[in-house]
C-alpha positions in Angstrom: -6.1 11.1 -10.5 -8.1 8.9 -13.8 -11.8 8.9 -14.1 -12.1 5.0 -13.0 -14.3 4.4 -9.9 -14.7 1.4 -7.6 -18.1 0.0 -6.6 -17.8 -2.3 -3.7 -21.6 -3.8 -1.9 -21.1 -4.8 1.6 -23.7 -6.5 4.3 -23.1 -7.4 7.7 -24.9 -10.6 8.1 -24.4 -10.4 12.1 -26.6 -7.3 12.5 -29.7 -8.4 14.9 -32.2 -6.2 13.0 -30.6 -7.0 9.2 -31.5 -10.6 10.2 -34.4 -10.3 11.6 -35.5 -8.2 8.3 -34.3 -11.3 6.1 -36.0 -14.1 8.0 -39.0 -12.1 7.8 -39.4 -12.0 4.0 -37.5 -15.5 3.5 -39.3 -18.7 2.6 -38.7 -21.4 5.5 -36.3 -23.2 3.4 -34.1 -20.0 3.0 -33.8 -18.6 6.8 -30.3 -18.3 8.1 -28.9 -18.3 11.4 -25.7 -16.9 12.8 -23.9 -20.4 12.2 -24.9 -20.9 8.7 -24.5 -17.3 7.0 -21.3 -17.6 5.5 -22.5 -15.6 2.1 -23.4 -12.7 5.0 -20.5 -13.3 7.4 -18.4 -10.2 8.3 -14.7 -11.1 8.7 -13.8 -7.2 10.2 -11.4 -7.0 6.8 -13.8 -4.7 5.1 -11.1 -1.7 6.5 -8.0 -3.7 5.0 -10.1 -3.3 1.5 -10.3 0.6 1.9 -6.9 0.8 3.4 -5.4 -1.6 0.3 -7.3 0.9 -2.2 -5.8 4.0 -0.5 -2.6 2.8 -0.6 -1.9 0.4 -3.6 -4.4 2.2 -6.0 -4.6 5.8 -5.2 -5.6 6.9 -8.7 -9.1 5.8 -8.3 -11.6 8.6 -8.9 -14.3 7.9 -6.5 -15.5 5.1 -4.3 -19.2 3.8 -4.2 -19.9 1.9 -1.0 -23.1 0.0 -1.5 -25.4 -1.2 1.6 -28.8 -1.5 2.7 -28.4 1.1 4.6 -25.6 -0.6 7.2 -22.9 1.6 8.5 -19.4 0.3 10.0 -19.1 2.3 13.3 -15.5 3.5 12.2 -16.6 4.4 8.4 -15.8 8.2 7.7 -18.8 9.6 5.2 -16.7 12.9 5.0 -13.8 11.2 3.1 -13.3 13.2 0.1 -13.2 10.0 -2.7 -16.1 8.1 -0.7 -20.0 8.1 -2.1 -22.0 6.1 0.5 -24.9 4.6 -1.5 -28.0 2.9 -0.1 -30.2 0.6 -1.9 -32.9 3.1 -1.9 -30.7 5.4 -4.0 -30.9 3.5 -7.0 -33.2 0.5 -6.7 -37.2 1.3 -6.7 -38.3 1.2 -3.0 -41.1 -1.1 -3.6 -38.7 -3.9 -4.5 -36.8 -3.4 -0.9 -35.6 -5.0 0.9 -33.6 -6.9 -1.4 -31.4 -10.0 -0.1 -30.5 -11.2 -3.8 -27.0 -9.4 -5.2 -28.4 -9.7 -8.6 -30.7 -7.0 -8.9 -27.8 -4.8 -7.1 -25.1 -5.8 -9.9 -27.5 -5.3 -12.9 -28.5 -1.8 -11.8 -25.2 -0.3 -11.1 -25.6 2.2 -13.4 -28.0 3.9 -11.8 -25.7 4.9 -9.3 -25.4 8.7 -9.3 -22.4 10.3 -10.2 -20.5 7.2 -11.2 -17.9 7.1 -14.0 -18.2 5.7 -17.4 -15.1 3.6 -16.7 -15.5 1.5 -13.5 -14.6 -1.7 -11.5 -16.9 -3.9 -9.5 -15.3 -5.5 -6.5 -16.9 -8.2 -4.4 -16.5 -7.7 -0.7 -14.1 -10.6 -0.2 -11.5 -9.0 -3.0 -8.8 -7.2 -1.7 -5.8 -5.1 -3.1 -2.6 -5.9 -1.0 -0.1 -4.5 -3.9 0.3 -1.8 -6.3 -1.9 -1.8 -9.3 -1.8 0.7 -12.3 -4.9 1.9 -13.4 -4.1 -0.2 -17.2 -4.5 -3.3 -15.1 -8.4 -2.4 -15.6 -8.8 -0.3 -18.6 -6.6 0.1 -21.8 -7.1 2.5 -24.6 -10.7 3.5 -22.7 -11.7 -0.6 -22.8 -12.3 -2.9 -19.9 -9.1 -5.2 -19.6 -10.3 -8.9 -19.2 -10.3 -12.6 -21.0 -12.2 -14.0 -23.2 -12.7 -18.0 -23.1 -15.1 -20.4 -24.1 -16.3 -22.8 -21.7 -19.1 -25.4 -21.3 -22.0 -24.6 -19.2 -20.9 -27.0 -15.9 -24.4 -28.6 -14.0 -24.4 -27.7 -10.6 -25.6 -29.8 -7.7 -27.6 -26.7 -6.4 -28.5 -25.7 -9.9 -29.4 -21.9 -9.4 -25.9 -20.2 -10.7 -26.6 -22.8 -13.8 -29.8 -21.7 -14.7 -28.5 -18.1 -14.4 -25.8 -18.9 -16.7 -28.3 -20.3 -19.1 -30.3 -17.0 -18.9 -27.2 -14.9 -19.6 -26.4 -16.8 -22.9 -29.9 -17.1 -23.8 -29.3 -12.9 -24.7 -26.0 -13.2 -25.7 -26.6 -15.9 -28.3 -29.9 -13.9 -29.3 -28.1 -11.0 -30.0 -24.6 -12.3 -31.3 -23.7 -14.8 -33.9 -20.8 -16.7 -32.4 -18.8 -17.4 -35.1 -18.8 -13.9 -36.3 -18.1 -12.7 -33.1 -14.8 -14.6 -32.4 -13.8 -13.9 -36.4 -14.0 -10.3 -35.9 -11.6 -10.3 -33.0 -10.0 -13.4 -33.3 -6.4 -11.7 -31.7 -8.6 -10.8 -28.5 -9.9 -14.7 -28.5 -7.1 -16.5 -28.9 -4.6 -14.4 -26.9 -1.4 -16.0 -26.0 -1.7 -14.0 -23.0 -4.2 -16.8 -21.9 -1.7 -19.4 -21.9 -3.3 -22.7 -22.7 -7.0 -21.5 -22.1 -7.7 -20.8 -25.6 -7.7 -24.5 -26.6 -11.1 -24.7 -24.6 -12.3 -22.0 -27.3 -10.8 -23.9 -30.4 -12.4 -26.9 -28.6 -16.1 -25.4 -28.5 -15.9 -24.0 -32.1 -17.8 -26.2 -34.1 -21.0 -25.5 -31.5 -22.8 -22.9 -33.4 -23.7 -20.8 -30.3 -21.8 -19.7 -26.8 -22.4 -22.6 -24.3 -20.8 -20.4 -21.7 -17.9 -18.0 -21.2 -15.2 -18.4 -18.4 -16.7 -16.5 -15.6 -13.9 -15.6 -12.9 -14.3 -14.2 -9.3 -12.6 -11.5 -9.5 -13.0 -7.8 -10.0 -14.7 -7.0 -13.4 -13.9 -3.7 -15.2 -17.1 -2.4 -17.0 -18.3 0.5 -19.0 -21.4 2.3 -17.9 -22.5 2.4 -21.6 -22.7 -1.1 -21.9 -25.2 -1.5 -18.8 -27.5 1.1 -20.7 -27.1 -0.6 -24.0 -28.2 -3.9 -22.6 -31.0 -2.5 -20.4 -32.4 -0.5 -23.5 -32.6 -3.6 -25.7 -33.5 -6.2 -23.0 -34.8 -4.2 -19.9 -38.2 -6.1 -20.2 -36.4 -9.1 -19.0 -34.3 -7.6 -16.5 -36.8 -5.8 -14.7 -38.0 -9.2 -13.2 -34.4 -9.8 -11.8 -34.6 -6.4 -10.3 -37.6 -7.2 -8.3 -36.3 -10.7 -7.4 -36.2 -10.4 -3.7 -33.8 -13.8 -3.1 -32.1 -15.6 -5.7 -33.9 -17.3 -8.2 -33.4 -19.7 -11.2 -34.9 -17.1 -13.9 -32.5 -14.2 -12.8 -30.0 -12.7 -15.0 -27.2 -11.9 -13.4 -23.7 -9.0 -14.1 -22.0 -11.6 -15.7 -24.5 -11.0 -18.9 -23.0 -7.7 -19.0 -19.4 -8.7 -18.9 -19.8 -11.4 -21.5 -21.8 -8.9 -23.6 -18.2 -6.7 -23.7 -16.4 -9.8 -24.4 -18.7 -11.0 -27.3 -18.7 -7.4 -28.9 -14.9 -6.9 -28.6 -15.1 -4.2 -26.1 -12.3 -5.2 -24.3 -8.4 -5.4 -24.2 -7.1 -8.9 -23.8 -5.1 -9.5 -20.4 -4.5 -12.8 -18.3 -7.0 -11.7 -15.1 -5.4 -14.9 -13.2 -2.0 -13.3 -13.3 -1.9 -11.0 -10.6 -4.5 -12.6 -8.4 -5.1 -15.5 -6.1 -8.8 -17.1 -5.1 -8.8 -19.2 -2.3 -11.2 -21.0 -0.4 -11.3 -20.4 3.6 -11.4 -23.9 5.1 -10.4 -25.9 2.1 -7.1 -24.0 1.2 -4.5 -24.1 3.8 -4.9 -20.8 5.8 -0.9 -20.8 6.6 -0.3 -20.5 2.9 -3.2 -17.8 2.3 -1.7 -15.9 5.2 2.0 -16.1 3.7 0.4 -14.7 0.2 -0.8 -11.7 2.1 2.2 -10.8 4.0 4.5 -11.3 1.1 2.3 -9.7 -1.5 2.8 -12.5 -3.8 -0.4 -11.3 -5.8 -1.5 -7.8 -6.5 -4.7 -9.0 -5.4 -6.7 -11.7 -3.5 -9.9 -13.0 -3.5 -10.9 -14.8 -0.3 -13.9 -16.6 -0.4 -16.0 -17.9 2.7 -17.3 -21.1 3.3 -19.5 -23.5 5.5 -17.4 -23.7 8.9 -18.2 -24.1 12.3 -18.1 -20.7 15.0 -14.8 -22.4 16.1 -13.1 -22.5 12.6 -14.1 -18.6 12.4 -12.9 -17.6 15.5 -9.5 -19.3 14.8 -9.0 -18.0 11.2 -10.5 -14.3 11.7 -7.6 -13.4 13.8 -4.8 -14.9 11.6 -6.2 -13.0 8.4 -6.8 -9.7 10.5 -3.3 -9.6 11.7 -2.1 -10.7 8.2 -3.7 -7.7 6.5 -2.5 -5.4 9.5 1.3 -6.6 8.7 0.9 -4.9 5.0 -1.5 -2.0 6.0 -1.1 -0.7 9.3 -2.2 2.6 8.8 -5.9 4.5 9.0 -6.8 5.4 5.7 -8.8 8.4 5.0 -12.0 6.1 5.1 -11.6 5.8 8.7 -12.6 8.2 11.4 
């Protein structure tokens, strides 16, 4: 067993009590119904996340399962590797309830008993084939991909602002050209394919405009969180009190970017063994086939705005696909 932990947050947006609480605090324009709650929809796949982790990453030390207090009825709280964490266990009670992932992600280092090395998963990221611990950490450092990128304005705007906020701290603390020169091998690495061309094309800009942010599991050092909080905690505290996502927020990408710019990572191509797909956009038959044939080691299945009929059609096909490779109960199930 390694000294690497996994963290996964989860929410069941179909829970009437949770939905009532959300709408009680939400401004009118943010209130949701079951029909449009794709960000909080439960696909019934969580047990396969645990099965995949137990079967394909048996080396993991501990899994920290983070919720607002919700519990899947099948979850075995006595599982040896499970640490059930409620928001109130590591977030100030006066800031709860929270419906914004940013305060949760920015305070992960406060989870009691968390290892120095941990991997953060969203609940739409599944392990579907064998992975060694070295996929996430080598030489004591997180494995990741460092690529400069342009900040691309979004029609919704919120994420663009959050990325810009993160970069404001990065550029205040680090000199872009010095950071890249110091770790040239890590930034201009052949493992990234042609992607380093972006870094070279953006070299004339004196500051980082943005970094390539993937939607895949991220490896972190807890000490990175502690360092950034020690230096910029006064700014991060505001996000910790942000009940709903705001353009003034910072995100956990700040912690990842800090590790990259500081050079505290080992270069890998994070996209090589992981597929990211979007339900409703990508071909469902292809997604199902990728799971069944285990074409990649991990798959990220993003939710999307869909009708209930679409959801009812897609859900059993996804469950059947995961059941075909992970039919046996894990120790995390009753």
